[in-house]
Residue, then its C-alpha position, 0 to 999 in steps of 0.5 A: c065811668n065818666s061822670s059828666h056823661m053818666i056812662p059807666c064802663d062795662s065791667e065785663y070788658f072795659d073794666t078800667c076808667t081812664a082820664t088822659i090829661y094833656s096840655y100844649t102850647s100851639k103857635s102860628s108863624v102867621g101873626e105870631i099867635s100862641m095859645k095854651t090848651d089843656i084837655v081831659t079826655r075820659g074813657c074806658a079801657l081793658s085791664t087785659l091790654p095795658q097799652m091802653v093806659d100806659d103813659e108812654t104808649v097813649c101820650g106818645t101816640m097822641e103827640s106823634g099824631m099832633r106832629d103829623a097833623i101840623t106837618n107842612s102847616n104854619m103851626s107848631f106846638e111846644n110844652f107838650s105834657c101828658r099823663v093817663e090816670t086810671c080808676t076802677t069804680d063807676f064815675c070815678n074819673t073826675q080829674e081836672m087840670k089843677n095841680q098838674d105834675d105831668h109826664g111828657 
């Protein structure tokens, strides 16, 4: 299902192609540096486990993990946005960052 790597999802188990699209701005208190980051992560999910494609579950876990990772550091992040898109045919998750209307 990931056209950039040409790996279709195994339709017997992982029958849903996913694209998790997220962005954020990271800031460093040292030198007042900031950087915008946009990422698309493509993968496969099980339709029988809806939490694998639920925006709140996937994006909430991602945001929480990022916050935990920067605890006690000189880093922070803001403007976090995230969404999960799905499709069910091989090589269909070709989403890019353009025209974002993200949840977050």
